[in-house]
C-alpha positions as CSV (number, residue, x, y, z in Angstrom):
1,M,30.3,51.5,-33.9
2,I,31.0,53.4,-30.7
3,F,33.5,51.9,-28.2
4,I,32.8,52.2,-24.4
5,I,36.0,53.2,-22.8
6,T,36.8,53.6,-19.1
7,I,38.1,56.9,-17.8
8,K,41.6,55.4,-18.0
9,G,41.1,54.5,-21.7
10,T,40.4,50.8,-21.5
11,I,37.9,49.5,-24.0
12,I,35.2,47.6,-22.2
13,G,32.5,47.2,-24.8
14,N,30.8,48.9,-27.7
15,L,27.5,50.4,-28.7
16,M,25.9,50.5,-32.1
17,C,24.3,53.8,-33.2
18,K,20.6,53.4,-32.7
19,W,18.1,54.5,-35.3
20,M,14.3,54.6,-34.8
21,S,12.0,55.6,-37.7
22,G,15.0,57.3,-39.4
23,I,15.7,59.5,-36.3
24,K,19.1,59.0,-34.6
25,I,18.7,58.6,-30.9
26,N,21.0,60.7,-28.8
27,W,23.7,58.0,-28.4
28,M,26.2,60.4,-26.9
29,N,24.2,60.7,-23.7
30,D,23.7,56.9,-23.7
31,Y,27.4,56.4,-24.2
32,Q,28.4,58.8,-21.4
33,D,25.8,57.2,-19.0
34,A,27.1,53.7,-19.8
35,V,30.7,54.8,-19.2
36,I,29.9,56.3,-15.9
37,R,27.8,53.3,-14.8
38,L,30.4,50.7,-15.8
39,Q,33.2,52.7,-14.2
40,A,31.2,52.9,-11.0
41,I,30.6,49.1,-11.1
42,F,34.3,48.5,-11.7
43,D,35.4,50.9,-8.9
44,D,32.9,49.8,-6.3
45,A,32.8,46.0,-6.9
46,V,33.4,43.9,-3.9
47,D,35.2,41.4,-6.1
48,G,38.7,42.1,-7.3
49,I,38.8,42.9,-11.0
50,I,41.9,43.0,-13.1
51,I,41.9,44.0,-16.8
52,I,44.7,42.6,-18.9
53,D,45.7,43.0,-22.5
54,S,46.3,40.2,-25.0
55,R,49.9,39.7,-23.7
56,G,48.9,39.3,-20.1
57,I,50.0,42.8,-19.0
58,I,47.8,44.4,-16.4
59,E,46.1,47.5,-17.7
60,E,43.7,48.3,-14.8
61,V,42.8,47.0,-11.3
62,N,40.0,48.0,-9.0
63,K,40.4,48.8,-5.3
64,S,39.2,45.3,-4.2
65,A,41.9,43.6,-6.3
66,C,44.5,45.8,-4.6
67,V,43.2,44.8,-1.2
68,L,42.9,41.1,-2.2
69,F,46.5,40.9,-3.5
70,G,48.1,43.4,-1.0
71,Y,49.5,45.7,-3.6
72,N,48.6,49.3,-4.6
73,E,47.5,50.1,-8.1
74,D,50.9,51.4,-9.2
75,E,52.6,48.2,-8.2
76,L,50.2,46.1,-10.4
77,V,49.6,48.2,-13.5
78,K,51.9,47.5,-16.5
79,K,53.1,44.2,-14.8
80,S,52.7,40.8,-16.2
81,I,49.8,38.7,-14.8
82,N,52.5,36.0,-14.3
83,M,54.5,38.0,-11.8
């Protein structure tokens, strides 16, 4: 199993290695393309997106979330979602 991780290290999904007629498809290119696409979606989304861990600590926010809540990224990351 291959994990899809954002540039900042957040796990956002996973890929299984693909096999076709016994030949391994070049999953590394697929993986890199997926990471780039998902990071672009996260960064450019009109909606605010906040990624939290299992304890409710903010791991990552996009630009729209910062605008929506009136804080910059440094003020939100590593804070509890229950601020």
